[in-house]
C-alpha positions as CSV (number, residue, x, y, z in Angstrom):
1,X,191.5,-4.5,88.6
2,X,193.6,-2.6,86.1
3,X,194.1,1.3,87.4
4,X,192.1,3.2,85.3
5,X,192.0,7.2,84.8
6,X,188.9,9.1,85.5
7,X,188.4,9.7,81.5
8,X,188.4,6.2,80.5
9,X,185.3,5.1,83.0
10,X,183.3,8.1,82.4
11,X,181.2,7.1,79.3
12,X,180.2,4.3,81.7
13,X,180.1,6.1,85.0
14,X,176.6,4.5,85.8
15,X,176.9,1.0,84.7
16,X,176.7,-1.6,87.5
17,X,179.8,-2.2,89.1
18,X,181.0,-6.4,88.8
19,X,181.8,-6.6,92.6
20,X,183.2,-10.3,91.6
21,X,185.8,-8.3,89.6
22,X,186.5,-5.6,92.2
23,X,186.8,-8.6,94.9
24,X,190.6,-9.8,93.5
25,X,191.8,-6.6,94.3
26,X,191.2,-6.8,98.0
27,X,193.8,-9.3,99.3
28,X,192.0,-9.6,102.9
29,X,188.5,-10.4,101.4
30,X,190.2,-13.4,99.7
31,X,190.5,-15.9,102.7
32,X,188.5,-18.0,104.9
33,X,188.1,-17.5,108.8
34,X,186.8,-20.5,111.1
35,X,186.5,-22.2,107.5
36,X,184.1,-19.9,106.2
37,X,184.5,-17.4,103.4
38,X,185.5,-14.4,105.3
39,X,182.6,-11.7,104.6
40,X,183.4,-8.3,105.6
41,X,180.6,-5.9,106.6
42,X,182.7,-3.4,109.1
43,X,183.5,-1.0,106.7
44,X,181.7,2.1,108.6
45,X,184.5,1.4,111.2
46,X,187.4,0.8,108.7
47,X,187.8,-0.2,105.0
48,X,190.0,-2.7,103.2
49,X,192.7,-1.5,101.0
50,X,193.0,-2.2,97.6
51,X,195.9,-3.7,96.3
52,X,196.6,-0.4,93.9
53,X,196.8,1.5,97.5
54,X,199.5,-0.9,99.2
55,X,201.7,-1.2,96.3
56,X,201.5,2.8,96.1
57,X,202.9,2.8,99.7
58,X,205.3,-0.5,99.2
59,X,206.5,1.2,96.1
60,X,207.2,4.6,98.3
61,X,209.3,2.8,100.8
62,X,210.8,0.7,98.8
63,X,212.2,3.5,96.0
64,X,211.4,6.8,97.1
65,X,211.3,7.4,100.7
66,X,212.4,10.9,102.4
67,X,211.5,13.4,104.6
68,X,209.4,16.0,102.9
69,X,210.3,19.7,102.6
70,X,213.3,19.3,104.2
71,X,215.8,18.1,101.6
72,X,217.1,19.1,98.3
73,X,218.7,15.7,96.8
74,X,216.7,14.1,94.0
75,X,215.4,11.4,96.8
76,X,213.5,14.3,98.9
77,X,212.1,16.1,95.5
78,X,210.5,13.0,94.4
79,X,208.9,12.2,98.0
80,X,207.8,16.3,97.8
81,X,205.8,15.5,94.4
82,X,204.2,12.4,95.7
83,X,203.3,14.4,99.2
84,X,201.9,17.0,97.2
85,X,200.2,15.0,94.6
86,X,198.5,13.6,97.0
87,X,196.6,16.6,98.5
88,X,195.8,17.5,95.2
89,X,194.1,14.4,94.4
90,X,192.3,14.8,97.6
91,X,191.4,18.0,97.3
92,X,189.6,17.4,93.6
93,X,188.2,14.2,94.8
94,X,186.0,16.9,97.3
95,X,186.0,19.8,94.8
96,X,188.5,21.9,97.0
97,X,188.2,25.4,94.7
98,X,192.3,25.6,96.3
99,X,193.4,21.9,96.9
100,X,197.4,23.2,97.5
101,X,196.5,25.6,100.3
102,X,193.2,24.2,101.8
103,X,193.4,20.8,102.1
104,X,195.5,19.9,105.7
105,X,196.6,16.3,106.6
106,X,195.8,15.5,110.1
107,X,196.1,11.4,111.2
108,X,192.3,11.5,111.3
109,X,189.2,13.1,111.2
110,X,188.6,13.0,114.9
111,X,192.4,15.3,114.7
112,X,190.6,16.9,112.2
113,X,187.8,18.2,114.4
114,X,190.2,18.8,117.2
115,X,192.7,21.0,115.4
116,X,189.2,23.3,114.5
117,X,188.2,23.6,118.1
118,X,191.6,24.2,119.6
119,X,192.8,26.8,116.8
120,X,189.2,28.3,115.4
121,X,187.6,27.5,118.3
122,X,189.7,29.1,121.2
123,X,189.9,32.5,119.2
124,X,186.6,32.7,118.4
125,X,184.3,30.9,121.2
126,X,184.0,32.4,124.5
127,X,181.5,32.3,127.5
128,X,178.4,33.1,126.2
129,X,178.5,31.9,122.9
130,X,177.1,28.9,120.9
131,X,177.8,25.5,119.1
132,X,174.9,23.8,117.5
133,X,175.3,20.0,117.4
134,X,173.2,16.9,116.8
135,X,172.0,13.9,118.4
136,X,173.6,11.7,116.2
137,X,177.3,12.8,116.0
138,X,179.8,10.7,116.7
139,X,182.1,11.2,119.8
140,X,184.7,12.7,117.6
141,X,182.4,15.8,116.6
142,X,181.2,15.9,120.1
143,X,183.7,15.6,122.8
144,X,186.2,18.5,121.6
145,X,183.2,21.0,122.3
146,X,182.1,19.6,125.3
147,X,186.0,19.9,126.5
148,X,185.5,23.4,125.1
149,X,182.1,24.4,126.5
150,X,184.0,22.9,129.9
151,X,187.5,25.2,129.5
152,X,185.5,28.6,128.0
153,X,182.5,28.7,129.1
154,X,180.6,28.1,125.5
155,X,177.1,26.6,125.2
156,X,176.0,23.7,123.5
157,X,172.6,23.2,121.9
158,X,171.2,19.9,120.4
159,X,169.3,19.0,117.3
160,X,167.3,16.4,117.7
161,X,166.5,13.0,115.9
162,X,163.0,11.9,115.2
163,X,161.3,8.6,115.4
164,X,161.9,8.1,111.5
165,X,165.6,8.5,112.1
166,X,166.3,12.0,110.8
167,X,167.1,14.8,112.0
168,X,164.1,17.2,113.1
169,X,164.3,20.4,111.9
170,X,161.2,22.0,112.6
171,X,163.0,23.7,115.0
172,X,166.2,24.6,113.5
173,X,165.7,28.1,112.2
174,X,165.1,29.0,116.6
175,X,167.7,26.9,117.7
176,X,170.5,28.2,115.0
177,X,169.8,32.0,116.3
178,X,173.0,33.2,117.9
179,X,174.9,29.9,117.1
180,X,178.3,30.8,115.7
181,X,179.1,27.5,114.5
182,X,176.9,24.2,113.7
183,X,178.9,21.2,113.7
184,X,176.9,18.3,111.8
185,X,177.4,14.7,110.4
186,X,177.2,14.6,106.8
187,X,176.0,10.5,107.4
188,X,175.7,9.2,110.9
189,X,177.7,6.1,111.4
190,X,174.9,4.1,113.4
191,X,171.5,5.3,111.3
192,X,173.0,5.6,108.0
193,X,170.9,8.7,108.0
194,X,172.3,11.1,104.8
195,X,171.5,14.8,106.6
196,X,170.3,17.4,104.4
197,X,173.3,19.3,104.9
198,X,173.3,22.0,102.3
199,X,169.8,23.3,103.7
200,X,171.4,23.2,107.1
201,X,174.3,25.2,106.0
202,X,172.5,27.3,104.1
203,X,170.1,28.5,107.1
204,X,173.2,28.4,109.4
205,X,175.0,30.9,107.3
206,X,171.9,33.2,107.3
207,X,172.4,33.1,111.0
208,X,175.7,34.4,110.4
209,X,177.5,30.7,111.8
210,X,179.9,29.2,110.6
211,X,179.4,25.4,109.9
212,X,181.6,21.9,109.9
213,X,180.6,18.7,108.1
214,X,181.9,15.4,109.7
215,X,182.0,13.6,106.6
216,X,183.8,10.1,107.8
217,X,181.2,8.3,106.6
218,X,179.8,10.3,103.7
219,X,183.3,11.1,101.6
220,X,183.8,7.2,101.1
221,X,179.9,6.9,100.1
222,X,178.7,9.8,97.9
223,X,180.1,12.1,95.4
224,X,181.4,14.9,97.6
225,X,181.7,18.7,96.7
226,X,182.2,21.0,99.3
227,X,180.7,24.3,97.8
228,X,177.5,22.3,96.8
229,X,177.3,21.3,100.7
230,X,177.9,24.8,101.9
231,X,180.3,23.8,104.5
232,X,183.2,26.0,105.7
233,X,185.0,23.2,107.5
234,X,184.9,19.5,106.2
235,X,186.5,16.6,108.2
236,X,187.0,13.0,107.1
237,X,189.8,9.8,107.8
238,X,191.6,8.3,105.0
239,X,191.1,4.2,106.4
240,X,187.2,4.6,106.1
241,X,187.4,5.5,102.1
242,X,190.2,2.2,101.2
243,X,192.8,4.4,102.3
244,X,195.7,3.6,105.1
245,X,195.1,4.5,108.8
246,X,197.1,7.6,110.7
247,X,195.4,10.0,107.7
248,X,192.9,12.5,108.0
249,X,192.7,15.5,106.3
250,X,191.0,18.8,107.4
251,X,189.5,21.0,104.2
252,X,188.7,24.7,105.3
253,X,187.9,27.8,103.3
254,X,191.2,29.4,102.9
255,X,190.9,32.8,104.6
256,X,189.8,30.8,107.8
257,X,192.7,28.7,107.5
258,X,195.0,32.3,107.4
259,X,193.4,33.6,110.0
260,X,193.1,30.8,112.6
261,X,196.5,30.3,114.6
262,X,198.4,27.0,114.8
263,X,197.0,23.9,116.0
264,X,200.5,21.9,116.8
265,X,204.3,23.6,117.3
266,X,207.6,22.1,115.8
267,X,209.5,21.9,112.6
268,X,207.3,22.4,109.5
269,X,205.2,24.8,110.2
270,X,207.5,27.8,111.1
271,X,208.7,30.1,108.8
272,X,211.4,31.6,111.7
273,X,211.7,31.0,115.1
274,X,213.4,33.5,117.5
275,X,214.2,33.6,120.8
276,X,211.4,35.9,121.2
277,X,209.0,34.2,119.0
278,X,208.3,32.6,115.9
279,X,206.2,33.4,112.6
280,X,204.5,30.2,110.9
281,X,204.8,28.9,107.7
282,X,202.5,29.3,104.8
283,X,199.3,27.3,104.1
284,X,198.9,24.3,104.3
285,X,202.2,23.5,106.3
286,X,201.1,25.8,109.0
287,X,199.1,23.2,110.3
288,X,201.5,19.9,109.5
289,X,204.0,20.1,112.2
290,X,207.0,17.9,112.4
291,X,207.4,14.9,110.4
292,X,203.8,14.3,108.6
293,X,202.3,10.7,106.9
294,X,204.1,10.8,104.1
295,X,203.5,7.1,102.9
296,X,199.8,7.0,104.5
297,X,199.1,10.1,101.9
298,X,200.8,8.0,98.9
299,X,198.3,5.7,100.4
300,X,195.2,7.9,100.5
301,X,195.9,9.5,97.0
302,X,196.0,5.8,95.5
303,X,192.6,5.2,97.2
304,X,190.9,8.4,95.8
305,X,192.3,7.2,92.4
306,X,191.0,4.0,92.6
307,X,187.5,5.6,93.7
308,X,187.3,8.2,91.1
309,X,188.4,5.3,88.5
310,X,185.2,3.6,89.6
311,X,183.5,6.5,90.2
312,X,181.3,7.8,93.0
313,X,178.2,7.7,91.2
314,X,178.3,4.1,90.5
315,X,179.6,3.6,94.3
316,X,176.2,5.2,95.8
317,X,173.7,3.7,93.0
318,X,175.4,-0.2,94.3
319,X,175.0,1.0,97.6
320,X,171.5,1.8,97.1
321,X,170.6,-1.4,95.3
322,X,172.3,-3.6,97.7
323,X,171.3,-1.5,101.1
324,X,167.6,-2.3,99.4
325,X,168.2,-5.8,99.3
326,X,169.6,-6.1,102.7
327,X,166.7,-4.5,104.3
328,X,164.3,-6.8,102.1
329,X,166.0,-10.0,102.8
330,X,166.6,-9.1,106.9
331,X,162.8,-8.2,106.9
332,X,161.4,-11.3,104.9
333,X,163.3,-13.5,106.7
334,X,163.0,-12.6,110.7
335,X,160.4,-10.5,109.9
336,X,160.0,-7.8,113.2
337,X,162.4,-10.2,115.1
338,X,164.7,-8.1,113.5
339,X,165.0,-4.3,114.5
340,X,166.7,-1.6,111.7
341,X,167.7,1.7,113.3
342,X,167.7,3.8,110.7
343,X,165.5,5.4,107.9
344,X,163.4,3.0,105.8
345,X,163.6,2.3,102.0
346,X,167.2,3.5,100.5
347,X,166.1,7.6,100.0
348,X,168.4,9.5,102.2
349,X,170.0,7.0,103.9
350,X,173.5,4.9,103.0
351,X,174.3,1.2,103.3
352,X,174.9,1.3,107.4
353,X,172.2,-1.4,109.0
354,X,172.5,-1.1,112.7
355,X,170.5,-4.3,114.0
356,X,168.7,-5.3,117.3
357,X,168.0,-9.4,117.2
358,X,165.2,-9.9,119.3
359,X,166.6,-10.4,122.9
360,X,170.0,-11.4,121.4
361,X,172.9,-9.3,123.0
362,X,174.8,-7.4,119.9
363,X,178.4,-8.6,121.0
364,X,177.0,-12.4,121.8
365,X,175.2,-11.9,118.2
366,X,178.2,-10.7,116.5
367,X,180.6,-13.2,118.4
368,X,178.1,-16.1,116.7
369,X,178.1,-14.4,113.3
370,X,181.9,-14.3,113.3
371,X,181.8,-18.3,113.5
372,X,180.1,-17.9,110.0
373,X,183.2,-15.7,108.7
374,X,180.7,-12.7,108.6
375,X,182.5,-9.7,110.3
376,X,180.0,-7.3,112.4
377,X,180.5,-4.3,114.8
378,X,178.9,-4.5,118.2
379,X,178.5,-1.5,120.5
380,X,177.9,1.8,120.9
381,X,180.1,3.1,117.5
382,X,181.3,6.1,119.4
383,X,177.6,7.4,119.6
384,X,176.4,7.6,123.4
385,X,173.9,10.3,123.0
386,X,172.1,8.7,119.7
387,X,172.4,4.9,122.0
388,X,170.3,6.9,124.5
389,X,168.0,8.6,122.4
390,X,167.0,5.1,120.5
391,X,166.5,3.5,124.1
392,X,169.4,0.5,123.8
393,X,172.9,0.0,124.8
394,X,174.6,-1.2,122.1
395,X,173.6,-2.6,118.4
396,X,174.8,-5.0,116.0
397,X,175.8,-3.0,112.5
398,X,176.2,-4.4,109.3
399,X,178.0,-1.9,107.0
400,X,178.0,-2.2,103.2
401,X,180.9,-0.6,100.9
402,X,181.9,-1.4,96.8
403,X,183.1,-4.8,97.5
404,X,180.1,-6.6,99.0
405,X,177.1,-7.8,97.1
406,X,174.3,-10.1,97.7
407,X,176.1,-12.9,98.2
408,X,177.7,-11.5,101.0
409,X,173.9,-9.9,102.6
410,X,173.0,-13.6,101.9
411,X,175.8,-14.9,104.2
412,X,174.7,-12.5,106.8
413,X,171.4,-13.9,107.0
414,X,171.8,-17.1,107.0
415,X,174.7,-16.2,110.2
416,X,172.0,-14.5,112.0
417,X,169.2,-17.7,111.1
418,X,172.0,-20.3,112.6
419,X,172.3,-17.6,115.8
420,X,168.3,-17.8,116.1
421,X,168.6,-21.5,116.0
422,X,171.3,-20.9,118.0
423,X,169.8,-18.4,121.0
424,X,166.2,-20.0,120.6
């Protein structure tokens, strides 16, 4: 797919995706595994990269590599420009009011949550203060708060998951009373559930709490506007949205970042260092100690432009249609033998299909599917509290993205049928 501008694609924003035309953009998909066409259904773990991302990173290394915010020679200044252009692109993509100061580059969403917990949390949360979490959180949005609870005596409360695989908001008003922070996934990496985040944020704000959104699953698949969401912090990872590994994002309101102490210390995050202390740099570099992931930022910027050229409304519409097809195909072929852990239908859910297939262990199932070239994830998906809530140790998870189509779903169903025959 030739690189297009947002303006060039805007008139056809809701035109169906031509997946057959998109797939050649992704080199890894153009191969066979075990003599079968590769069918990649693990984008919830890590998405694949279009050529535009790979070429942008190669071009940076081949023509522009220099450390940023250090040199005054032409090569270094061009590296500065590319790095900061990527920041502005990411900020625009999520509707940040001030991308140049509010977008912080980290190495992944996990580090972004840890930054908030270590910086804002250690300053503002003390013994007896309360953080509200949910049962569907990824470990990345659980363990940092468990660590803070152990370290500083912070109380943790939990918003439960109902039998419909959605958050149970019946007791939200009561649970949020006295809470200082609500940390909540915008989309579950296990259930595909899209949380009513703006509603939760409004209730939290009325109670005087700040709100952190884990957007690792939502930002790659849904149009994102931090102001419409009502979040105070948003975290996400580049590698789940067509970008490279090793780069993540923390967005936060500027006034919060201004008063937060630095997370890591070293070069780049200082304005002055003396024998008796130091003064921090201005935003956003206050939180970007050391040499940052420059090439990765360039790649993420290219990924954002690729997604913008397609249009996130179109990405969402495609995934809704494909999820409905997958649900129907699985139920029609296997009936009650297959259980899909997640909301029925496509309203308020993404293209994540966590499966139990009869009494076949998810790891065995994933290995058999691999023999058919079908890649799914098996395990607890870094969400053990949710697994316990579901009453299972693991699931086999197929997750859809813009480069998947009905043929990929059919390949999954056929591979499951082969597994059914094998396991009897």
